[in-house]
N, C-alpha and C positions, 0 to 999 in steps of 0.2 A: 241849770237854766230853768227859770220859771216859765209857766205858760204865757204870762204877759210879755216876758222878754222874747219868747219865741214869736209871738204875734207882732211884736215891734219890728221884726226883721222882714215882714211881708212888704213887698214893694208897693207903694201907693201911686197909682197911675192917674189919680184925679187931677183936675186942673187946679193949680195952686190958689188962684183967687177965689175958688168956690169951696174951699175947705173950711168949714165951721166946726167940724168935729174930728177928733183923732180917729184914724182908721183902727188903731188898736182898741179903742173904747167901743167902737161899733162892732168889731169882731167878738170882743168879750161879751157884749150884751147879747148878741145872736147865739153864741155858744152857751151861755148861761140859760137863756130862754129855751133853747133846744133841750138841754139837759134837764130842765125842770118841767118838760112836757108840753111846752107851747107848740101849737099846731101850725101857726102861720105868723106872718110878720105883724099883723095887728095884735095878736096875743103877746108876742114878744115885746112890742112897744108898750102895751098896757102894763105888762108885768114889770118892765123897767121903770115906768113912771111910778108904780106903786112902791117899788123897792129903791127909789132914787137915793134916799138917805143912806141905805146900806151900800149901794154901788159907789157912792162918792168916797167911801172909805178906801176903795181899791182902785178906782178909775179916776182920771183927771176930770172929765166932763166939763170942759171950760165954758160951754154954752148950753149946759143942761143935757137932758136926754134927747138924742136925735129923733126926728119925726119918723113915722112909719115909712114914709117915702124914702128917706135917707137910709134907713136900715135896709 
């Protein structure tokens, strides 16, 4: 089982009508940011925006990179 498959099993408690981003994508962005040395959510968001093209190879990102508030 891959990391992405494992994260897809995490139960999503968000309100259905408010979901613009996949929970798995958000969790992967946070994990990648943490592993690359980002210190806070703003750094994780900035890093994700800079690396969006690379992230799109591995994540769905149907509505782009989530905002820092969403992360």
